[in-house]
MITOR-205201 format. One line per 5 residues: their letters; for each residue x, y, z of C-alpha. Coordinates in pm, 1 decimal, padded with zeros to 6 digits. Example, Ala and Ser with C-alpha at 12.3 -4.5 7.8 and 13.67 -1.06 7.14 Angstrom:
<sites>
AS> 01230.0 -00450.0 00780.0  01367.0 -00106.0 00714.0
</sites>
This chain:
<sites>
MRLSA> 10958.5 10857.8 10509.7  11298.6 10906.3 10372.9  11320.8 11122.9 10053.9  11526.5 11018.1 09763.1  11805.2 11260.6 09651.7
LEMIE> 11615.5 11367.2 09353.0  11307.3 11436.9 09568.9  11487.4 11639.1 09799.2  11649.8 11841.9 09528.5  11306.6 11906.5 09375.0
KTTSE> 11163.2 12003.8 09707.3  11429.1 12276.1 09769.8  11511.9 12400.9 09430.0  11350.2 12717.3 09271.2  11127.3 12657.5 08980.2
SYFQA> 11158.7 12993.2 08823.2  11402.3 12846.7 08552.6  11169.2 12567.6 08475.3  10877.2 12829.4 08464.9  11063.3 13026.9 08220.4
QLAAR> 11123.4 12726.9 07998.3  10752.7 12624.6 08005.6  10644.2 12967.1 07937.1  10881.2 12990.9 07630.6  10737.3 12671.9 07492.1
ALSDE> 10375.6 12798.4 07543.3  10453.0 13134.0 07355.6  10619.7 12922.8 07070.2  10331.3 12677.6 07063.8  10074.6 12943.8 07062.5
IAAPT> 10251.5 13113.9 06777.1  10285.3 12799.7 06577.7  09924.3 12717.0 06629.2  09690.6 12792.2 06332.2  09572.5 13142.7 06355.8
NAKTL> 09321.0 13140.5 06081.8  09084.4 12907.5 05885.0  09331.1 12903.2 05586.7  09598.3 12713.5 05780.2  09338.8 12467.4 05896.2
TKALS> 09176.3 12424.6 05554.6  09515.5 12323.4 05417.4  09536.9 12051.4 05657.2  09195.3 11945.9 05587.7  09257.7 11872.7 05203.8
YLNRR> 09117.4 11526.9 05243.5  08757.6 11661.1 05309.5  08538.9 11727.9 05028.9  08395.9 12087.3 04939.7  08067.0 12051.6 05120.9
ELRRV> 08241.7 11933.0 05442.2  08502.4 12207.3 05435.2  08222.9 12465.6 05400.4  08067.9 12333.8 05710.2  08415.2 12333.5 05896.6
RRAYQ> 08465.0 12689.7 05793.8  08120.5 12785.3 05921.0  08185.0 12636.9 06259.7  08518.3 12819.1 06272.8  08334.9 13156.8 06207.8
FAEEA> 08092.7 13077.2 06479.4  08349.1 12984.3 06735.1  08557.2 13314.6 06632.8  08263.5 13521.2 06684.0  08157.2 13330.2 07013.8
HDGQR> 08504.5 13386.4 07160.8  08545.1 13740.9 07033.5  08728.8 13941.3 07301.1  08842.4 13646.8 07512.1  09208.0 13552.2 07547.7
RLSGH> 09420.4 13284.0 07693.2  09637.0 13326.6 08007.6  09933.1 13347.9 07750.4  09762.9 13674.7 07603.7  09679.4 13521.3 07269.0
PYVTH> 09320.2 13522.9 07125.9  09132.7 13234.5 07261.1  09028.1 13111.6 06925.6  09371.3 12989.8 06879.1  09318.0 12715.7 07123.3
PLAVA> 09012.6 12550.1 06939.2  09216.4 12589.5 06618.7  09495.6 12400.9 06755.9  09266.4 12119.8 06882.5  09105.1 12092.9 06548.3
GVLAD> 09479.5 12084.5 06391.6  09556.4 11793.0 06607.7  09250.3 11594.3 06470.6  09332.9 11703.1 06139.9  09656.2 11537.5 06142.8
MHMDH> 09480.8 11228.4 06231.4  09226.7 11267.4 05927.4  08924.0 11273.1 06147.9  08596.5 11334.9 06006.8  08448.0 11676.0 05948.2
QSIMA> 08218.7 11630.0 06244.2  08501.3 11584.8 06483.7  08698.8 11901.6 06342.9  08357.6 12108.6 06385.9  08329.8 11995.9 06733.8
ALLHD> 08680.9 12060.1 06820.7  08641.0 12406.2 06697.8  08315.6 12461.4 06910.4  08424.2 12256.9 07209.0  08429.8 12544.9 07457.3
VLEDT> 08153.9 12756.8 07326.5  07896.4 12597.7 07586.6  08131.4 12642.3 07873.3  08281.1 12979.3 07809.9  08041.6 13180.9 07615.4
GIDKE> 07687.1 13087.8 07742.9  07562.5 12969.7 07404.1  07299.4 12701.4 07445.0  07311.9 12354.1 07306.0  06997.1 12403.7 07121.2
VLVES> 07164.1 12667.9 06904.6  07439.7 12418.7 06803.6  07161.2 12175.0 06725.6  07016.4 12420.3 06497.9  07329.7 12542.3 06335.1
FGQEV> 07538.4 12228.7 06297.5  07329.2 11916.7 06381.8  07265.2 11680.8 06653.6  07577.7 11482.7 06624.7  07817.6 11780.2 06647.2
ADIVD> 07609.8 11928.7 06948.1  07622.8 11603.0 07137.9  07994.3 11575.1 07090.4  08048.3 11942.4 07203.7  07799.9 11883.4 07493.6
GVSKL> 07999.6 11548.8 07592.6  08326.8 11746.5 07595.3  08193.2 12028.8 07788.0  08082.3 11804.0 08078.1  08434.7 11678.0 08118.0
ATIYK> 08546.0 11926.5 08385.5  08865.3 11891.7 08582.7  08889.0 11530.6 08715.1  09099.5 11627.1 09019.4  08856.6 11805.9 09268.6
TSAEE> 08876.1 11867.7 09630.8  08736.8 11527.3 09720.4  08770.3 11175.9 09586.5  08388.8 11154.8 09524.1  08392.7 11462.6 09296.6
HAENF> 08696.6 11341.9 09118.1  08524.9 11003.1 09056.8  08211.0 11157.7 08935.3  08369.7 11373.8 08681.1  08574.9 11082.4 08558.7
QKMAM> 08255.9 10879.5 08529.1  08086.7 11151.0 08341.9  08384.4 11134.9 08085.3  08354.5 10762.2 08047.2  07974.6 10758.3 07993.4
ATTRD> 08000.9 11034.4 07728.9  08247.4 10832.9 07547.3  08019.5 10529.5 07536.5  07772.7 10734.9 07341.3  08029.8 10857.5 07090.0
LRVIL> 08390.0 10756.6 07073.3  08464.7 11106.9 06902.3  08409.5 11274.9 07252.1  08717.1 11109.0 07404.0  08902.3 11181.9 07094.7
VKLAD> 08835.4 11570.8 07107.2  08907.8 11568.2 07463.9  09247.3 11412.1 07424.5  09344.9 11654.8 07149.4  09227.6 11938.5 07373.5
RLHNM> 09424.1 11804.5 07658.0  09724.4 11767.9 07428.0  09718.4 12124.6 07349.2  09662.1 12253.7 07703.4  09967.1 12047.9 07774.5
RTIGA> 10174.3 12192.5 07513.5  10080.7 12540.9 07659.0  10091.7 12464.0 08016.8  10370.0 12702.2 08092.4  10118.5 12990.5 08113.0
LDRDR> 09951.8 12845.6 08437.4  10060.4 12887.3 08790.9  10274.9 12603.5 08949.9  10004.3 12450.8 09151.5  09766.4 12424.3 08847.7
RRRIA> 10048.9 12298.1 08616.4  10127.0 12012.9 08850.9  09752.1 11930.1 08909.0  09678.7 11899.2 08542.6  09997.1 11724.0 08463.7
RETLD> 09939.3 11480.0 08729.7  09581.4 11412.8 08608.0  09727.9 11369.3 08249.9  09980.4 11109.5 08361.9  09708.6 10917.8 08573.2
FYAPI> 09418.4 10927.9 08345.0  09436.5 11064.0 07998.5  09775.6 10913.1 07889.1  09647.1 10560.5 07996.2  09321.5 10639.0 07811.2
ANRLG> 09515.6 10708.2 07489.1  09711.4 10407.2 07531.3  09399.7 10202.9 07583.0  09274.6 10351.7 07245.7  09594.3 10262.9 07077.9
MNAIK> 09683.8 10615.8 07010.8  10049.3 10586.7 07082.2  10175.1 10922.9 06954.5  09942.8 11111.6 07162.6  10009.3 10889.2 07483.2
IELEE> 10389.4 10931.9 07433.2  10365.3 11326.7 07410.1  10119.5 11352.2 07695.7  10362.1 11138.0 07926.6  10667.5 11333.1 07806.9
LGFET> 10484.2 11680.0 07875.1  10347.9 11561.8 08206.9  10675.3 11416.3 08320.3  10861.2 11726.7 08247.3  10597.0 11939.2 08441.3
VYPLR> 10557.8 11705.3 08743.0  10927.6 11618.6 08790.6  11108.5 11882.8 08590.5  11455.5 11783.4 08758.6  11411.8 11426.3 08700.2
AGLIG> 11327.9 11493.3 08316.3  11621.9 11707.7 08285.2  11867.0 11467.2 08441.4  11748.0 11176.8 08232.9  11728.2 11385.3 07932.5
RAVSA> 12087.9 11489.1 07955.4  12195.0 11136.3 08038.0  12004.5 11014.6 07715.1  12174.8 11280.7 07510.3  12526.0 11169.5 07649.6
ARGNR> 12435.1 10806.4 07579.6  12306.7 10879.5 07206.9  12655.0 11000.5 07115.1  12825.4 10675.7 07253.5  12559.4 10456.2 07089.9
KALME> 12521.0 10616.4 06750.6  12788.6 10422.2 06556.4  12681.7 10087.4 06705.4  12310.2 10159.8 06633.3  12407.4 10257.4 06267.2
EIRKS> 12603.2 09935.9 06238.2  12326.8 09731.2 06353.7  12081.0 09904.8 06148.5  12258.7 09830.9 05830.8  12336.5 09477.6 05898.9
ILAVL> 11930.2 09428.9 05936.0  11874.1 09630.3 05633.2  12128.1 09431.5 05437.5  11992.6 09083.9 05522.1  11632.2 09194.3 05445.0
KREGI> 11747.3 09330.5 05090.4  11930.8 08996.7 05031.1  11597.1 08806.3 05092.2  11398.9 09067.0 04858.3  11213.1 09223.2 05136.6
DATVV> 11150.5 09587.2 05096.7  11146.8 09743.8 05419.9  11236.5 10053.8 05632.0  11468.5 10005.0 05942.4  11477.1 10281.1 06205.2
GREKH> 11618.4 10297.1 06551.8  11380.3 10340.3 06833.4  11441.7 10625.3 07060.5  11341.6 10570.0 07433.9  11124.2 10830.5 07581.8
LYSIY> 11204.9 10991.3 07903.3  10901.8 10871.6 08104.1  10935.9 10525.2 07981.4  11290.4 10523.2 08099.6  11179.5 10666.5 08431.2
TKMKA> 10890.0 10417.4 08488.4  11119.9 10130.4 08395.9  11384.6 10250.8 08639.9  11129.3 10270.2 08912.9  10928.9 09955.5 08844.4
QRKSF> 11213.5 09719.3 08755.5  11462.6 09873.1 09008.7  11716.9 09912.2 08724.2  11992.3 10163.3 08666.8  11977.9 10401.1 08375.3
GDIMD> 12278.6 10213.5 08233.8  12074.7 09874.5 08244.8  11784.8 10042.5 08055.2  11997.1 10213.8 07801.2  12185.1 09893.7 07732.1
VFGFR> 11902.4 09776.1 07498.6  11898.2 09878.5 07134.1  11567.3 09909.8 06992.9  11468.4 09898.6 06604.7  11147.8 09901.7 06409.0
VVVDQ> 11116.5 09715.9 06074.6  10821.3 09840.8 05844.4  10731.8 09638.6 05552.4  10440.9 09635.1 05302.4  10252.4 09303.1 05352.7
VDACY> 10177.9 09085.1 05652.4  10352.8 08776.1 05507.6  10669.5 08996.8 05470.7  10659.2 09051.7 05845.0  10707.7 08667.6 05914.2
RALGS> 10978.6 08636.5 05636.0  11164.1 08944.0 05782.5  11138.1 08771.0 06133.4  11317.4 08445.1 06006.5  11576.4 08662.5 05800.3
IHNLY> 11660.1 08872.4 06140.1  11682.2 08542.1 06341.4  11919.1 08397.7 06099.5  12134.6 08714.9 06140.2  12123.8 08718.0 06533.1
KPRTD> 12027.2 08440.7 06780.0  11675.4 08516.3 06915.5  11579.6 08484.1 07291.0  11287.5 08225.1 07261.7  11125.5 08365.0 07587.5
RFKDY> 11099.9 08715.0 07450.7  10897.0 08660.6 07128.6  10548.4 08777.4 07100.3  10307.4 08766.3 06801.5  10068.3 09066.4 06829.7
IAIPK> 09973.4 09026.7 06468.1  09795.8 08677.1 06510.4  09686.2 08783.3 06874.6  09650.2 09175.8 06884.6  09654.3 09370.0 07199.2
ANGYQ> 09326.5 09485.3 07358.0  09383.0 09828.2 07190.9  09408.6 09663.9 06833.4  09798.9 09715.2 06839.4  09953.7 09462.4 06601.1
SLHTT> 10338.7 09395.7 06558.7  10594.0 09114.4 06594.4  10816.1 09163.4 06897.6  11139.5 08963.1 06933.0  11463.5 09007.4 07131.4
LFGMH> 11797.2 08908.1 06988.1  12162.4 08864.4 07106.7  12328.4 09118.6 06889.4  12696.6 09193.4 06816.6  12931.4 09240.3 07119.2
GVPIE> 12644.1 09066.4 07315.5  12432.9 09369.3 07330.8  12039.1 09278.3 07341.3  11854.9 09410.4 07057.3  11470.2 09446.8 07059.6
VQIRT> 11308.9 09444.2 06721.3  10937.4 09534.0 06616.5  10806.3 09416.3 06285.0  10494.0 09546.4 06128.5  10325.5 09657.2 05807.9
RQMDT> 10313.8 10034.0 05720.3  09934.2 10027.4 05799.6  09995.4 09858.8 06140.7  10255.2 10114.1 06201.9  10006.2 10416.9 06131.0
IADNG> 09754.1 10240.3 06344.9  09984.8 10196.4 06621.6  10031.4 10564.3 06637.0  09671.9 10675.9 06584.4  09460.8 10372.4 06720.1
IAGHW> 09103.7 10417.6 06702.3  09138.1 10723.4 06486.7  09250.7 10481.5 06222.0  08874.8 10421.1 06176.6  08851.7 10752.4 06008.7
LYKSQ> 09214.0 10753.7 05863.4  09155.1 10429.7 05668.8  08811.8 10493.1 05508.1  08836.5 10168.3 05331.9  08808.3 09982.2 05659.4
TASVK> 09057.5 09706.1 05609.7  09059.9 09391.4 05823.8  09305.0 09526.1 06081.0  09136.0 09878.2 06103.4  08796.7 09691.6 06150.2
HSDAR> 08964.4 09461.0 06418.8  09115.0 09778.0 06601.5  08785.4 09963.4 06591.7  08589.9 09650.6 06703.3  08832.2 09586.3 06986.0
TREWV> 08799.5 09935.3 07111.4  08422.6 09955.4 07093.3  08411.5 09628.5 07283.9  08597.9 09779.1 07577.0  08404.3 10105.6 07567.3
NSILD> 08081.6 09902.1 07575.1  08227.0 09709.7 07874.7  08229.4 10061.6 08048.9  07831.8 10050.3 08038.5  07850.5 09707.8 08203.4
LQQKA> 08073.1 09854.7 08481.9  07848.5 10150.8 08529.2  07540.2 09930.2 08578.7  07714.9 09722.7 08828.0  07895.9 09977.9 09036.5
GNSQE> 07738.3 10094.2 09354.5  07885.2 10446.9 09344.6  08109.8 10649.1 09112.7  08423.7 10583.4 09322.6  08369.6 10205.7 09267.1
FIENL> 08315.3 10264.6 08917.0  08647.7 10454.7 08873.5  08830.6 10182.5 09064.3  08707.1 09922.0 08844.1  08759.6 10129.1 08524.1
KLDLF> 09120.1 10236.2 08625.8  09201.8 09867.2 08656.4  09115.3 09818.4 08268.3  09325.5 10113.3 08171.2  09679.5 09947.3 08242.7
PDELY> 09849.2 09818.7 07931.8  09990.5 09465.2 08000.4  09758.9 09170.1 07890.0  09793.0 08797.1 07898.5  09625.1 08559.6 07664.0
VFTPR> 09459.8 08235.6 07758.0  09267.4 07972.0 07581.3  08918.9 07824.1 07656.0  08868.2 07447.0 07625.6  08738.0 07509.5 07272.2
GDILE> 09044.7 07704.8 07155.5  08905.2 08046.2 07174.5  09160.0 08315.2 07302.3  09069.8 08557.3 07576.7  09241.8 08863.2 07672.6
LPRGS> 09298.0 08943.9 08044.0  09481.4 09199.7 08252.0  09830.3 09098.4 08380.4  09789.5 08904.8 08711.7  09448.4 08767.9 08636.5
CPIDF> 09322.5 08444.9 08789.7  09061.2 08188.4 08684.7  08787.8 08410.6 08859.7  08874.5 08686.7 08606.4  08844.6 08431.9 08323.1
AYNIH> 08512.4 08308.0 08431.9  08356.2 08666.5 08447.5  08510.2 08751.4 08118.9  08324.5 08482.0 07957.5  07979.7 08569.7 08151.8
TDIGN> 07886.6 08718.9 08468.2  07660.3 08425.8 08541.2  07941.6 08180.7 08487.6  08166.1 08382.0 08727.4  07880.4 08394.7 08999.9
HTVAC> 07848.2 08026.7 08983.0  08223.1 07907.8 08967.7  08332.5 07657.9 09225.7  08663.4 07514.1 09097.4  08879.3 07533.1 08774.8
RVDKV> 09126.6 07341.0 08585.6  09440.6 07502.0 08435.1  09605.1 07305.3 08146.1  09379.7 07025.5 08250.9  09506.8 07022.7 08617.8
LAPLS> 09288.1 07129.3 08910.0  09422.1 07457.2 09041.3  09315.3 07706.0 09313.9  09085.5 07989.6 09192.7  09353.3 08235.5 09304.7
KQLES> 09635.0 08102.5 09082.9  09784.8 08373.0 08852.7  09739.1 08274.1 08508.2  10012.4 08283.9 08225.1  09978.8 08363.5 07860.0
GQTVE> 09917.2 08037.7 07659.3  09751.0 07839.3 07931.6  09423.6 07668.0 07875.9  09169.7 07740.8 08154.0  08824.9 07568.1 08227.5
VITAT> 08603.3 07666.1 08502.1  08355.0 07434.4 08686.3  08029.6 07567.3 08794.7  07743.8 07469.3 09025.0  07400.0 07606.4 09018.1
DARPS> 07391.0 07678.4 09398.1  07737.0 07834.0 09411.2  07777.1 08195.8 09512.4  08065.8 08442.0 09504.3  08300.0 08475.8 09812.6
PEWLT> 08401.6 08821.1 09935.6  08748.9 08664.8 09939.7  08754.0 08682.4 09553.7  08782.1 09044.4 09588.0  09134.0 08985.2 09726.4
FAVSG> 09283.8 08818.8 09405.2  09050.4 08917.6 09118.0  09221.2 09201.5 08922.9  09002.2 09276.0 08618.3  08738.3 09550.8 08648.7
RARSG> 08472.4 09323.2 08498.2  08520.0 09050.8 08755.1  08542.8 09282.7 09057.1  08217.2 09467.5 08958.7  08038.4 09143.3 08897.2
IRMAL> 08159.4 08998.1 09239.6  08041.6 09322.3 09406.7  07717.6 09321.9 09250.9  07640.8 08957.7 09346.9  07742.5 09011.5 09708.8
KVQQR> 07522.3 09302.1 09724.3  07234.4 09102.7 09606.2  07333.6 08795.2 09837.3  07369.5 09049.5 10141.4  07018.9 09187.6 10077.9
AESIR> 06862.6 08841.6 10056.8  07049.2 08736.0 10373.7  06969.1 09039.0 10544.9  06593.8 09012.9 10471.0  06593.5 08663.0 10599.3
LGRRL> 06774.1 08759.4 10925.5  06549.5 09079.9 10963.8  06228.0 08868.2 10939.3  06361.6 08634.5 11201.3  06454.7 08906.7 11432.0
LDRTL> 06126.4 09093.1 11388.6  05924.3 08782.7 11443.7  06129.6 08713.1 11733.7  06043.1 09037.9 11910.3  05671.3 09037.2 11787.4
ANANT> 05633.3 08677.3 11956.2  05637.2 08873.0 12295.9  05318.4 09033.0 12201.1  05166.2 08708.5 12080.7  05183.6 08816.3 11714.6
SINDL> 05400.8 08782.8 11399.6  05474.0 08966.2 11081.3  05214.9 08757.4 10889.0  04944.7 08877.1 11151.6  04995.6 09256.4 11074.0
DFRRL> 04800.3 09432.8 10817.4  05085.9 09635.4 10642.0  04825.6 09805.7 10425.5  04732.0 09998.8 10726.6  05085.6 10051.0 10837.6
RKVFK> 05236.8 10240.7 10540.5  05302.1 10523.9 10782.3  05565.2 10305.3 10942.0  05757.9 10262.1 10611.9  05761.9 10642.0 10565.7
EFNVR> 05897.9 10701.0 10916.4  06177.4 10457.8 10865.2  06234.4 10586.8 10501.7  06167.2 10262.7 10344.5  05916.6 10180.7 10054.5
KLDDL> 05823.9 09819.6 10133.4  05848.1 09559.6 10386.1  06160.2 09383.1 10229.3  06335.7 09709.2 10267.6  06227.5 09738.1 10619.4
LADIG> 06348.5 09384.8 10714.0  06671.2 09421.1 10517.2  06763.3 09736.5 10735.0  06694.0 09537.9 11044.6  06885.3 09242.0 10928.7
IGNLM> 07212.0 09479.3 10833.0  07189.6 09645.5 11174.7  07051.4 09985.2 11048.6  06735.3 09959.5 11250.4  06667.2 09779.2 11567.4
AYVVA> 06394.3 09513.5 11569.5  06233.0 09611.5 11899.9  06201.5 09975.9 11788.2  06031.0 09861.3 11458.6  05815.4 09613.8 11643.7
QRLLA> 05711.6 09878.0 11899.2  05592.9 10138.6 11635.2  05424.0 09861.9 11429.2  05233.7 09743.4 11728.4  05145.2 10082.3 11847.3
LENPA> 04981.6 10169.8 11512.9  04803.7 09823.0 11492.6  04676.0 09862.8 11847.8  04753.6 10148.1 12095.0  04715.4 09901.8 12388.4
YQAVD> 05047.0 09751.5 12269.1  05245.3 10046.9 12370.1  05268.4 09917.2 12728.3  05405.1 09585.4 12638.0  05773.9 09521.7 12697.9
IHEGG> 05888.7 09335.7 12369.5  06272.0 09375.5 12434.9  06303.6 09008.0 12527.6  06247.7 08712.6 12302.1  06369.6 08363.9 12186.7
PVAIK> 06733.7 08339.0 12081.4  06842.4 08393.1 11724.8  06972.1 08077.6 11564.0  07318.5 08120.8 11421.0  07313.9 07940.5 11068.4
DGEGL> 07547.2 07882.3 10780.2  07473.0 08078.9 10455.3  07433.4 08422.0 10631.5  07804.1 08505.7 10635.3  07757.8 08855.6 10481.2
VINYG> 07510.4 08952.8 10771.1  07635.9 08750.3 11067.2  07978.7 08850.1 11187.7  08175.8 08728.7 11486.7  08350.3 08947.6 11737.1
RCCGP> 08732.3 08946.9 11671.1  08761.9 09080.1 12042.7  08651.2 08718.4 12184.5  08656.6 08478.9 11896.0  08333.7 08288.7 11973.0
VPGDP> 08313.6 07925.1 11821.4  08025.1 07687.6 11798.9  07947.3 07541.2 12153.0  08042.2 07861.0 12332.9  07757.0 08054.2 12528.2
VVGHM> 07691.0 08350.1 12306.7  07478.1 08672.3 12261.1  07470.8 08919.9 11989.2  07388.7 09285.8 11914.8  07309.5 09455.1 11584.7
TPGKG> 07573.8 09688.9 11454.0  07494.7 09920.8 11155.2  07640.4 09797.5 10831.4  07767.3 09478.9 10984.8  07450.1 09307.3 11066.4
FVVHL> 07425.8 09060.9 11375.4  07759.9 09048.5 11564.5  07801.2 08752.0 11767.3  08024.2 08769.7 12112.9  08096.7 08535.6 12403.7
EACNN> 07857.7 08610.6 12701.7  08174.1 08689.2 12896.2  08309.6 08941.3 12642.5  08410.0 09267.9 12795.4  08247.2 09462.9 12497.3
VTEVR> 07924.6 09289.1 12567.2  07930.7 09395.1 12910.7  07983.8 09752.3 12805.0  07686.9 09730.0 12572.9  07461.4 09548.6 12831.3
RRAPQ> 07547.7 09853.8 13079.1  07485.2 10115.2 12823.5  07180.8 09973.2 12637.3  07074.4 09623.0 12781.0  06780.7 09613.8 12532.9
DIIPA> 07032.9 09588.1 12252.2  07169.7 09255.9 12367.7  06999.6 08969.0 12191.0  07021.4 08606.8 12287.8  07170.3 08365.3 12036.1
RWSET> 07216.6 07995.9 11989.8  07424.5 07787.7 11750.8  07244.9 07616.0 11465.5  07374.7 07426.5 11134.0  07723.5 07553.9 11123.4
QREFE> 07984.5 07345.6 10915.4  08249.9 07619.3 10861.1  08572.7 07687.5 11059.1  08591.7 07980.8 11304.0  08880.8 08190.7 11413.0
TTLRL> 08964.9 08247.1 11782.5  09265.9 08347.9 11978.5  09464.5 08189.9 12255.3  09715.6 08346.6 12486.4  10001.1 08127.6 12603.4
TVKRR> 10262.3 08178.1 12871.8  10593.9 07985.1 12756.6  10921.9 07915.1 12880.2  11192.8 08053.6 12638.1  11349.5 07775.0 12449.6
KGVLA> 11479.4 07758.0 12097.0  11229.7 07606.0 11853.4  10935.7 07652.5 12086.8  10725.6 07825.9 11818.5  10756.9 07526.3 11570.7
ELATS> 10631.5 07301.7 11864.9  10343.6 07495.5 11920.0  10253.9 07505.5 11534.8  10317.6 07122.9 11509.4  10097.8 07052.6 11814.2
VNTVD> 09802.6 07256.5 11671.9  09834.6 07076.7 11333.3  09813.7 06729.6 11495.6  09465.2 06803.9 11606.3  09372.2 06917.7 11242.7
AGINH> 09329.9 07280.7 11348.9  09464.4 07560.0 11147.2  09730.6 07815.8 11248.8  09649.7 08180.0 11107.4  09907.2 08378.2 11304.8
IRIDE> 10173.0 08355.5 11578.0  10325.1 08636.6 11760.4  10522.2 08719.1 12082.1  10352.9 08982.8 12283.1  10586.7 09022.2 12583.8
RSSDL> 10922.7 08871.7 12688.4  11104.1 08842.7 13005.0  11440.5 08666.0 13115.5  11280.9 08322.0 13093.1  10909.0 08366.7 12995.3
STVVV> 10721.0 08484.6 12679.6  10350.3 08559.6 12621.5  10276.8 08404.0 12286.6  09944.7 08493.8 12101.0  09827.5 08219.9 11862.7
EISVR> 09530.0 08285.2 11622.7  09377.1 07940.8 11523.7  09082.0 07798.8 11321.3  08861.7 07543.2 11476.2  08527.5 07368.8 11393.1
DHDHL> 08370.8 07404.9 11745.3  08403.9 07419.7 12121.4  08522.6 07046.6 12151.2  08779.5 07100.2 11868.8  08908.3 07389.7 12041.5
KRAMQ> 08937.5 07220.7 12378.7  09153.9 06928.8 12214.3  09383.9 07193.6 12055.5  09439.8 07375.4 12394.9  09494.9 07044.1 12570.4
RLRNI> 09761.0 06935.2 12320.4  09932.6 07283.4 12375.5  09929.1 07239.4 12747.5  10101.5 06898.3 12704.8  10413.7 07085.0 12565.8
SPVQS> 10668.9 07113.4 12846.0  10769.2 07487.6 12806.9  10395.3 07567.1 12806.6  10298.4 07703.9 13140.9  09938.4 07829.6 13066.8
VERAV> 09680.7 07845.3 12780.7  09376.8 08060.3 12777.7  09117.5 08210.1 12566.0  09214.6 08575.7 12448.9  08903.6 08771.3 12549.9
S> 08901.9 09137.2 12560.7
</sites>
């Protein structure tokens, strides 16, 4: 893979200069951090005396616990918990959060037990400290450890939101002082911050912390890129200054004429935001910086809409770029009006209009729950939305098969873009960008998602894979006997939908595996003139233990999914039931019927592409269940040579679906011949999945065509139609 110029520079340039810069910042930040309880007490003036006394006691406890410990920068360790508490104090967090911040490292670094904290500071504070202490480094040596740690963090957050708030403050101060670490640890921690902690801060609406985490992470992971963009921004700022001030004054003047008391400030673009936009939108730096951004802050909600009208009278708006996040807030509780205008000299102007309280909550997010003790409507809304998301984590946890599946689903819910669609009754649902009707259905309820069969978008029938757009009305059609399809995982994007689909497929697969396992075991036992119903399983518990299962259904499911061979289980069962059976050969038996409705445990060999009507056999493959092959398939020949008892006779029964198979054609080279092949297949109502040319000579080509047919007769008609094309020399099944 070719490297960009920036990547090559960064791979070859010494980092000593950047290390020195980071170390200098770490030193200044440590000195600037509160070094005694008096500094912190001043920042906590919003607390009452009783709460302040408890905070001071927590500080004294932390100071004694960390006595003699020092950070890598050389400063006393207690400066770190004091700085973390200071971050939370700036957000006016409650006294228990401040105490937990002061104590957040004592369990991990001093050997003090949780019981001591419970006795000294109460259960709530001890639980927060314990939750934060369990959140070890996310990036470990393996993906599984990584996922497990992130899962611990998410689950601790569901019990008390303050756990993640303390952890974010802890990570922020660690990023501010990251220069004291070696290069590898800096990059690992910064990468982790960009991938997880900044998106979490964004999901909780904590914009100020999110921006600082992104900027610090960007400067650490990509120091040269950050430096280049930073210098370019500084240069552009000088050229833009006069025009920015002219636009600001014109907006302020029109608002003043309308009697609207407002503050108008220019919005600075952040380095990481510029970098990600350049990458994602493939735009140059000049294109990104060509947009002028302003924020208008007013006192009341009605003034937001009056200000919007006044600004639209001043500059012409772009109708496709208006968003009302006041009426329909973002998932993280963010509220504001967004509009894009054609400004003077044709420059685009982006304007955000919000109240002062919305502006504060936009920076502090869920922390506004503590900042605004009065719990006004917008704060309650933000808090409720965040708690709804946090509670959904529990739902993901219950449905995930393992920690890696859990983290995959949770990460999907961390990206910021949403779309808003309507139910037929007019209710608004928020979905991730790129969602389809399946995501919509699972957002309403898991049972609705599991039984969805069709949908209407704006009253018109649409495919379940259709990407939705904001403002559309979606209606799903359900059926009681419907079940999720594995294909849904290819287009569902929300964590809730993907976890619901996977959970349903697991249940469906187990039920099908049990049914198939019962058929296979009964087929084998029939050779000894017995069946599952004839065996006394109360006397056969030993078999369950030998095969590491607890009950009969577990045993049958393992047979159906291919983890156990039916004849091996049958031999053991019969041997325990009656030792005389040990000499009976039970490998042979009647053919297994291939039925619809067992698509998760019956698979079809891609090597030979069997279709109904073909003579077939099968063999059990661990994790895949019963795999059907043509009798003449080379892979079957190999299995028959190696382990003949593993080959199981099969027959077709009750199949209505289409099956994929592959044809190999020898064709004379001629312009447009591939189009002729496709047309011929379509005329017999067969589907073409893929066409490729394998070999070419001067006048002949070998063409491989993957088609879908209903059965052997349908396949024969398709092959005959292909043979009727004059350039086609031969048509045969492609069997490995």
